[in-house]
C-alpha positions as CSV (number, residue, x, y, z in Angstrom):
1,X,-139.2,-1.7,67.8
2,X,-142.6,-0.9,66.6
3,X,-144.3,2.3,68.1
4,X,-147.3,1.9,70.3
5,X,-149.6,4.1,72.5
6,X,-150.3,3.2,76.1
7,X,-153.7,3.8,77.7
8,X,-153.6,3.6,81.5
9,X,-156.6,3.3,83.8
10,X,-155.2,5.3,86.8
11,X,-157.5,3.8,89.4
12,X,-156.7,0.2,88.4
13,X,-152.9,0.8,88.5
14,X,-153.2,2.6,91.9
15,X,-155.2,-0.2,93.4
16,X,-152.9,-2.8,92.0
17,X,-149.8,-1.1,93.3
18,X,-151.4,-1.1,96.8
19,X,-152.3,-4.7,96.5
20,X,-148.9,-5.9,95.4
21,X,-147.4,-3.6,98.0
22,X,-149.3,-5.5,100.7
23,X,-151.4,-2.5,101.6
24,X,-148.7,0.1,100.9
25,X,-148.7,2.0,97.6
26,X,-145.6,1.1,95.6
27,X,-143.8,4.2,94.5
28,X,-143.0,4.0,90.8
29,X,-142.4,6.2,87.8
30,X,-145.5,6.1,85.6
31,X,-143.7,6.9,82.4
32,X,-141.1,4.2,83.1
33,X,-143.9,1.8,83.9
34,X,-145.6,2.5,80.5
35,X,-142.2,2.2,78.7
36,X,-141.5,-1.1,80.5
37,X,-144.9,-2.6,79.7
38,X,-144.4,-1.6,76.0
39,X,-140.8,-3.1,75.9
40,X,-142.0,-6.3,77.5
41,X,-144.3,-6.6,74.4
42,X,-141.5,-5.7,72.0
43,X,-142.9,-2.2,71.5
44,X,-141.7,1.4,71.9
45,X,-144.0,3.7,73.9
46,X,-144.5,6.7,71.6
47,X,-147.2,8.3,73.8
48,X,-148.8,7.7,77.2
49,X,-152.5,8.5,77.8
50,X,-153.3,8.6,81.5
51,X,-156.8,8.6,82.8
52,X,-157.7,9.5,86.3
53,X,-159.8,11.9,88.5
54,X,-158.8,14.4,91.2
55,X,-159.5,13.3,94.8
56,X,-162.9,14.2,96.2
57,X,-163.3,17.7,97.7
58,X,-166.2,18.6,100.0
59,X,-167.8,22.1,99.8
60,X,-165.6,22.9,102.8
61,X,-162.6,20.6,102.2
62,X,-161.1,18.9,105.2
63,X,-157.4,19.1,106.0
64,X,-157.0,15.5,104.7
65,X,-158.9,16.4,101.5
66,X,-156.7,19.5,100.9
67,X,-153.5,17.5,101.5
68,X,-154.6,14.8,99.0
69,X,-155.5,17.5,96.4
70,X,-152.1,19.2,96.9
71,X,-150.3,15.9,96.4
72,X,-152.4,15.1,93.4
73,X,-151.9,18.5,91.7
74,X,-148.1,18.2,92.2
75,X,-148.1,14.8,90.5
76,X,-150.3,16.0,87.6
77,X,-148.2,19.1,87.1
78,X,-145.0,17.0,86.8
79,X,-146.7,14.7,84.2
80,X,-147.9,17.6,82.2
81,X,-144.3,18.7,81.7
82,X,-143.7,15.7,79.4
83,X,-144.9,16.4,75.9
84,X,-145.4,12.6,75.3
85,X,-148.0,12.3,78.0
86,X,-151.7,13.2,77.8
87,X,-153.8,13.4,80.9
88,X,-157.6,13.2,80.9
89,X,-159.5,13.7,84.1
90,X,-163.0,12.6,85.2
91,X,-164.4,13.4,88.6
92,X,-164.6,11.7,91.9
93,X,-168.0,11.0,93.5
94,X,-168.6,10.2,97.2
95,X,-171.4,7.7,98.0
96,X,-172.7,5.8,101.0
97,X,-172.9,2.0,100.7
98,X,-175.7,-0.1,102.2
99,X,-173.7,-0.4,105.5
100,X,-173.5,3.4,105.7
101,X,-169.8,3.6,104.9
102,X,-168.4,6.2,102.5
103,X,-167.1,5.0,99.2
104,X,-165.4,7.0,96.4
105,X,-165.9,6.3,92.7
106,X,-164.5,7.8,89.6
107,X,-167.0,9.0,87.1
108,X,-166.5,9.5,83.4
109,X,-163.0,8.1,83.2
110,X,-163.9,5.0,81.1
111,X,-165.8,7.1,78.7
112,X,-162.7,9.4,78.2
113,X,-160.5,6.3,77.6
114,X,-162.9,4.9,75.0
115,X,-163.0,8.4,73.3
116,X,-159.2,8.5,73.2
117,X,-159.0,5.0,71.7
118,X,-161.5,5.9,69.0
119,X,-159.3,8.6,67.6
120,X,-156.2,6.4,67.3
121,X,-156.8,5.6,63.6
122,X,-157.3,9.3,62.8
123,X,-154.5,10.9,64.9
124,X,-152.0,8.1,64.8
125,X,-152.6,6.3,61.4
126,X,-149.2,4.5,61.6
127,X,-150.0,2.8,65.0
128,X,-151.1,-0.8,64.6
129,X,-150.8,-1.9,68.2
130,X,-151.9,-0.2,71.4
131,X,-151.4,-1.2,75.0
132,X,-154.5,-1.1,77.3
133,X,-153.8,-1.2,81.1
134,X,-157.0,-2.0,82.9
135,X,-159.2,-4.8,84.3
136,X,-162.6,-3.4,83.3
137,X,-164.9,-5.5,81.0
138,X,-166.5,-2.3,79.8
139,X,-163.7,-2.0,77.3
140,X,-164.7,-5.2,75.4
141,X,-166.8,-3.4,72.8
142,X,-164.0,-0.9,71.9
143,X,-161.4,-3.6,71.9
144,X,-163.5,-5.4,69.2
145,X,-163.9,-2.2,67.3
146,X,-160.2,-1.5,67.3
147,X,-159.5,-5.1,66.1
148,X,-162.0,-4.5,63.2
149,X,-159.8,-1.5,62.2
150,X,-156.7,-3.7,62.2
151,X,-155.4,-2.3,65.4
152,X,-154.3,-4.9,67.9
153,X,-155.1,-4.2,71.6
154,X,-152.6,-5.7,74.0
155,X,-154.2,-6.0,77.4
156,X,-152.0,-5.5,80.4
157,X,-153.8,-6.6,83.5
158,X,-153.7,-8.6,86.7
159,X,-155.5,-11.7,87.6
160,X,-156.1,-13.8,90.8
161,X,-158.2,-17.0,90.9
162,X,-159.7,-16.3,94.3
163,X,-163.5,-15.8,93.9
164,X,-165.0,-12.4,94.7
165,X,-161.5,-10.9,94.5
166,X,-161.3,-7.4,93.1
167,X,-158.6,-8.6,90.7
168,X,-160.5,-11.7,89.5
169,X,-160.7,-10.3,85.9
170,X,-163.6,-11.5,83.9
171,X,-162.5,-13.9,81.2
172,X,-164.8,-11.9,78.8
173,X,-162.2,-9.1,78.8
174,X,-159.3,-11.5,78.5
175,X,-160.9,-13.5,75.7
176,X,-161.7,-10.5,73.6
177,X,-158.0,-9.5,73.5
178,X,-155.7,-11.5,71.2
179,X,-152.7,-10.8,73.5
180,X,-152.6,-10.5,77.3
181,X,-149.7,-9.5,79.5
182,X,-150.1,-10.1,83.2
183,X,-148.5,-7.3,85.4
184,X,-146.3,-8.4,88.3
185,X,-144.7,-6.7,91.2
186,X,-141.4,-6.8,89.3
187,X,-142.9,-4.5,86.7
188,X,-143.4,-1.9,89.4
189,X,-140.1,-2.5,91.1
190,X,-138.2,-2.1,87.9
191,X,-140.0,1.2,87.3
192,X,-139.2,2.6,90.8
193,X,-139.3,6.3,91.4
194,X,-135.8,7.6,92.0
195,X,-135.4,10.4,94.5
196,X,-134.0,13.6,93.1
197,X,-131.2,14.9,95.2
198,X,-130.4,18.6,95.1
199,X,-126.8,19.6,94.7
Protein backbone atom coordinates (compact mmCIF):
# COMPACT_ATOMS: atom_id res chain seq x y z
CA UNK A 1 0.00 0.00 0.00
CA UNK A 2 1.01 3.58 -0.62
CA UNK A 3 2.44 5.50 2.36
CA UNK A 4 0.50 8.37 3.88
CA UNK A 5 0.68 10.87 6.73
CA UNK A 6 -2.26 11.30 9.10
CA UNK A 7 -3.06 14.70 10.62
CA UNK A 8 -5.52 14.50 13.52
CA UNK A 9 -7.42 17.36 15.12
CA UNK A 10 -7.51 16.09 18.72
CA UNK A 11 -10.50 18.18 19.82
CA UNK A 12 -12.63 16.96 16.93
CA UNK A 13 -11.81 13.29 17.56
CA UNK A 14 -12.42 13.67 21.30
CA UNK A 15 -15.83 15.31 20.79
CA UNK A 16 -16.77 12.72 18.19
CA UNK A 17 -15.85 9.79 20.45
CA UNK A 18 -18.11 11.26 23.16
CA UNK A 19 -20.92 11.86 20.67
CA UNK A 20 -20.78 8.34 19.25
CA UNK A 21 -20.41 6.97 22.77
CA UNK A 22 -23.75 8.56 23.75
CA UNK A 23 -22.14 10.98 26.17
CA UNK A 24 -19.33 8.66 27.29
CA UNK A 25 -15.87 8.94 25.71
CA UNK A 26 -15.03 5.84 23.70
CA UNK A 27 -11.68 4.38 24.77
CA UNK A 28 -9.55 3.77 21.71
CA UNK A 29 -5.94 3.46 20.62
CA UNK A 30 -5.09 6.64 18.71
CA UNK A 31 -2.34 5.00 16.68
CA UNK A 32 -4.57 2.06 15.70
CA UNK A 33 -7.27 4.59 14.82
CA UNK A 34 -4.92 6.43 12.45
CA UNK A 35 -3.77 3.14 10.93
CA UNK A 36 -7.37 2.01 10.41
CA UNK A 37 -8.44 5.23 8.71
CA UNK A 38 -5.42 4.91 6.44
CA UNK A 39 -6.12 1.26 5.64
CA UNK A 40 -9.76 2.04 4.89
CA UNK A 41 -8.46 4.33 2.18
CA UNK A 42 -5.94 1.74 0.89
CA UNK A 43 -3.01 3.54 2.47
CA UNK A 44 -0.32 2.76 5.04
CA UNK A 45 0.15 5.19 7.92
CA UNK A 46 3.83 6.15 7.81
CA UNK A 47 3.54 8.87 10.46
CA UNK A 48 0.86 10.33 12.72
CA UNK A 49 0.72 14.04 13.52
CA UNK A 50 -1.49 14.71 16.52
CA UNK A 51 -2.60 18.23 17.41
CA UNK A 52 -4.09 19.06 20.77
CA UNK A 53 -3.77 21.31 23.84
CA UNK A 54 -3.29 20.55 27.53
CA UNK A 55 -6.32 21.04 29.80
CA UNK A 56 -6.79 24.50 31.29
CA UNK A 57 -4.96 25.21 34.54
CA UNK A 58 -5.89 28.09 36.84
CA UNK A 59 -3.24 30.13 38.63
CA UNK A 60 -4.12 27.94 41.59
CA UNK A 61 -5.27 24.69 39.92
CA UNK A 62 -8.28 22.95 41.39
CA UNK A 63 -8.17 19.26 42.26
CA UNK A 64 -10.15 18.46 39.11
CA UNK A 65 -7.77 20.52 36.95
CA UNK A 66 -4.74 18.76 38.45
CA UNK A 67 -6.30 15.33 37.87
CA UNK A 68 -7.08 16.20 34.26
CA UNK A 69 -3.53 17.46 33.70
CA UNK A 70 -2.06 14.31 35.25
CA UNK A 71 -4.17 12.10 32.98
CA UNK A 72 -3.30 14.22 29.95
CA UNK A 73 0.44 14.12 30.68
CA UNK A 74 0.32 10.33 31.03
CA UNK A 75 -1.38 10.04 27.63
CA UNK A 76 1.09 12.41 25.93
CA UNK A 77 4.10 10.66 27.46
CA UNK A 78 2.90 7.30 26.11
CA UNK A 79 2.42 8.74 22.62
CA UNK A 80 5.85 10.38 22.72
CA UNK A 81 7.47 6.95 23.07
CA UNK A 82 6.44 6.11 19.51
CA UNK A 83 8.94 7.49 16.98
CA UNK A 84 6.24 7.50 14.30
CA UNK A 85 4.11 10.02 16.19
CA UNK A 86 4.61 13.79 16.35
CA UNK A 87 2.62 15.79 18.91
CA UNK A 88 2.10 19.53 18.60
CA UNK A 89 0.33 21.38 21.39
CA UNK A 90 -1.52 24.67 21.45
CA UNK A 91 -3.08 26.13 24.58
CA UNK A 92 -6.46 26.03 26.28
CA UNK A 93 -8.35 29.25 27.01
CA UNK A 94 -11.23 29.67 29.46
CA UNK A 95 -13.95 32.13 28.49
CA UNK A 96 -17.43 33.07 29.69
CA UNK A 97 -20.27 32.90 27.19
CA UNK A 98 -23.19 35.35 27.04
CA UNK A 99 -25.08 33.28 29.60
CA UNK A 100 -22.22 33.52 32.06
CA UNK A 101 -21.22 29.88 31.67
CA UNK A 102 -17.59 28.85 31.35
CA UNK A 103 -16.37 27.55 28.00
CA UNK A 104 -12.98 26.15 27.03
CA UNK A 105 -11.40 26.68 23.63
CA UNK A 106 -8.15 25.50 22.14
CA UNK A 107 -5.98 28.23 20.67
CA UNK A 108 -3.28 27.92 18.03
CA UNK A 109 -3.98 24.27 17.19
CA UNK A 110 -5.30 24.90 13.66
CA UNK A 111 -2.30 27.09 12.87
CA UNK A 112 0.04 24.30 13.99
CA UNK A 113 -1.79 21.79 11.76
CA UNK A 114 -1.56 24.07 8.74
CA UNK A 115 2.14 24.64 9.47
CA UNK A 116 2.71 20.88 9.59
CA UNK A 117 0.91 20.28 6.30
CA UNK A 118 2.88 23.01 4.55
CA UNK A 119 6.14 21.13 5.18
CA UNK A 120 4.94 17.82 3.71
CA UNK A 121 6.40 18.43 0.21
CA UNK A 122 9.74 19.37 1.79
CA UNK A 123 10.12 16.77 4.54
CA UNK A 124 8.21 13.94 2.84
CA UNK A 125 8.69 14.42 -0.93
CA UNK A 126 7.51 10.87 -1.72
CA UNK A 127 4.12 11.36 -0.02
CA UNK A 128 1.35 12.10 -2.52
CA UNK A 129 -1.69 11.53 -0.30
CA UNK A 130 -2.36 12.70 3.25
CA UNK A 131 -5.25 11.99 5.61
CA UNK A 132 -6.82 14.96 7.41
CA UNK A 133 -9.10 14.18 10.36
CA UNK A 134 -11.20 17.25 11.18
CA UNK A 135 -14.48 19.08 10.54
CA UNK A 136 -13.09 22.63 10.48
CA UNK A 137 -13.66 24.71 7.33
CA UNK A 138 -10.56 26.76 8.18
CA UNK A 139 -8.58 24.02 6.41
CA UNK A 140 -10.10 24.71 2.98
CA UNK A 141 -7.28 27.05 1.84
CA UNK A 142 -4.48 24.64 2.80
CA UNK A 143 -6.37 21.72 1.18
CA UNK A 144 -6.46 23.67 -2.10
CA UNK A 145 -2.78 24.57 -1.74
CA UNK A 146 -1.85 20.92 -1.20
CA UNK A 147 -3.86 19.87 -4.26
CA UNK A 148 -1.98 22.49 -6.33
CA UNK A 149 1.23 20.71 -5.26
CA UNK A 150 -0.20 17.37 -6.46
CA UNK A 151 -0.79 16.11 -2.93
CA UNK A 152 -4.28 14.71 -2.46
CA UNK A 153 -5.98 15.43 0.86
CA UNK A 154 -8.35 12.70 2.01
CA UNK A 155 -10.79 14.18 4.51
CA UNK A 156 -11.92 11.91 7.34
CA UNK A 157 -14.85 13.53 9.09
CA UNK A 158 -18.33 13.03 10.50
CA UNK A 159 -21.59 14.50 9.28
CA UNK A 160 -25.16 14.77 10.53
CA UNK A 161 -27.99 16.45 8.65
CA UNK A 162 -29.57 17.99 11.75
CA UNK A 163 -29.42 21.78 11.59
CA UNK A 164 -27.35 23.63 14.20
CA UNK A 165 -25.67 20.34 15.07
CA UNK A 166 -21.99 20.58 16.04
CA UNK A 167 -21.29 17.85 13.49
CA UNK A 168 -23.16 19.41 10.58
CA UNK A 169 -19.95 19.88 8.59
CA UNK A 170 -19.98 22.69 6.08
CA UNK A 171 -20.21 21.42 2.51
CA UNK A 172 -17.48 23.95 1.70
CA UNK A 173 -14.96 21.69 3.44
CA UNK A 174 -16.38 18.52 1.90
CA UNK A 175 -16.51 20.03 -1.58
CA UNK A 176 -12.89 21.19 -1.54
CA UNK A 177 -11.64 17.63 -0.90
CA UNK A 178 -11.66 15.18 -3.78
CA UNK A 179 -12.09 12.23 -1.43
CA UNK A 180 -14.10 12.11 1.81
CA UNK A 181 -14.35 9.27 4.30
CA UNK A 182 -17.06 9.40 6.96
CA UNK A 183 -15.95 8.10 10.36
CA UNK A 184 -18.29 5.69 12.16
CA UNK A 185 -18.52 4.21 15.63
CA UNK A 186 -17.16 1.01 14.13
CA UNK A 187 -13.86 2.77 13.37
CA UNK A 188 -13.47 3.55 17.07
CA UNK A 189 -14.62 0.10 18.19
CA UNK A 190 -12.15 -1.64 15.91
CA UNK A 191 -9.38 0.53 17.40
CA UNK A 192 -10.28 -0.23 21.01
CA UNK A 193 -7.67 0.29 23.68
CA UNK A 194 -6.61 -3.05 25.07
CA UNK A 195 -5.89 -3.27 28.76
CA UNK A 196 -2.32 -4.24 29.61
CA UNK A 197 -2.28 -6.97 32.21
CA UNK A 198 0.80 -7.30 34.36
CA UNK A 199 2.26 -10.78 34.75
